[in-house]
C-alpha positions in Angstrom: -14.2 -32.3 3.0 -16.7 -31.1 5.5 -17.6 -27.5 5.8 -19.3 -25.8 8.3 -21.2 -22.0 8.1 -20.2 -20.1 11.1 -22.6 -17.5 12.0 -22.8 -14.9 15.3 -25.6 -12.5 15.0 -23.8 -10.2 17.2 -21.8 -9.1 14.2 -22.8 -8.1 10.9 -25.1 -9.9 8.5 -22.9 -11.1 4.8 -23.7 -8.3 2.3 -23.6 -10.9 -0.3 -23.3 -14.4 -1.3 -20.9 -15.6 1.2 -20.6 -16.8 4.7 -19.3 -15.2 8.0 -16.8 -17.8 8.1 -16.3 -21.3 7.3 -14.7 -24.0 9.6 -12.8 -26.7 7.7 -11.0 -29.3 9.7 -9.0 -27.3 12.8 -8.8 -24.4 10.5 -11.9 -21.3 10.3 -11.4 -18.9 7.4 -12.8 -15.5 8.8 -14.6 -13.8 5.8 -13.6 -10.0 5.4 -15.3 -7.5 7.9 -15.5 -4.1 7.5 -16.5 -1.0 10.5 -20.3 -2.0 10.1 -22.7 -1.8 13.3 -24.2 -4.8 13.6 -27.7 -3.7 14.5 -27.7 -0.8 11.5 -25.8 -2.4 8.8 -24.0 1.0 8.4 -20.7 2.2 9.2 -19.8 2.9 12.2 -18.2 6.3 11.5 -16.0 7.6 8.5 -13.1 7.7 11.2 -10.0 5.3 10.5 -10.0 4.4 14.3 -13.7 3.9 14.9 -13.8 1.5 11.9 -10.8 0.0 12.6 -12.0 -1.3 16.4 -15.4 -2.0 15.2 -13.7 -4.2 12.2 -11.5 -5.7 15.1 -15.2 -6.2 17.3 -17.1 -7.8 14.9 -14.1 -10.5 14.2 -13.9 -11.3 17.8 -17.6 -12.3 17.5 -17.1 -14.4 14.7 -14.5 -16.0 16.1 -16.4 -16.4 19.7 -19.2 -18.1 17.5 -16.6 -20.4 16.1 -15.1 -21.4 19.5 -11.6 -19.5 19.0 -10.6 -15.8 19.8 -8.2 -13.6 18.9 -5.0 -15.8 20.7 -6.2 -18.5 17.8 -5.8 -16.0 14.9 -2.7 -17.1 12.9 -2.9 -14.9 9.8 -4.5 -11.5 8.8 -5.1 -9.8 5.8 -5.4 -6.2 6.0 -6.9 -3.9 3.2 -6.5 -0.2 3.4 -7.7 2.5 1.1 -5.2 4.7 2.2 -1.6 3.4 3.6 -1.3 6.8 5.8 -3.9 4.5 7.7 -0.8 2.2 8.3 0.1 3.7 11.9 -3.0 4.2 13.4 -4.3 0.8 12.4 -1.2 -1.0 14.0 -1.7 0.8 17.0 -5.0 0.3 17.6 -4.2 -3.4 16.7 -1.9 -4.0 20.1 -5.3 -3.3 22.0 -6.5 -6.3 20.9 -3.6 -9.0 20.2 -0.8 -9.8 21.9 2.7 -11.5 20.9 3.2 -13.6 19.5 1.5 -11.4 16.7 -0.4 -12.8 13.7 1.4 -13.2 10.7 -0.3 -10.1 8.4 -0.2 -8.8 5.1 -1.1 -5.1 4.0 -2.5 -4.7 0.7 -3.9 -0.9 -0.3 -6.9 -1.1 -2.3 -8.7 1.7 -4.5 -12.3 1.1 -2.9 -14.0 -1.4 -0.2 -17.3 -2.0 0.1 -20.0 0.7 1.3 -17.1 3.3 1.3 -14.9 1.4 3.6 -11.4 2.5 5.3 -10.3 -0.9 6.2 -11.3 -4.5 5.7 -9.6 -7.4 7.1 -10.2 -11.1 7.0 -8.2 -13.8 9.1 -7.6 -17.6 9.4 -7.9 -19.2 12.8 -7.1 -22.3 14.2 -8.9 -24.0 16.9 
């Protein structure tokens, strides 16, 4: 198996021992992104809308570094600290994705890194 590390300077640096993404065969596994500003490495805001938009912007930069875009994403896993944010995330997602939408799971968790309200990971085919 040949694993290739994917890296984008335009996305936040990993805050632990992991890669932004790994490319194996025609599949790219994107690590979870939270709403970090790539330049300051701090959360963009405490607001779920702002964090969600930043997560998608960060993910897009990693997709581009792997030779793809959101049309190539086949699966998303969304982690929320509060399911009350579910409608907001759905609305914002339609600004970044078009039909057919990727398969998706949404899970409520008790906490996320840096007190983020949302984290999203993805699987992309290229």
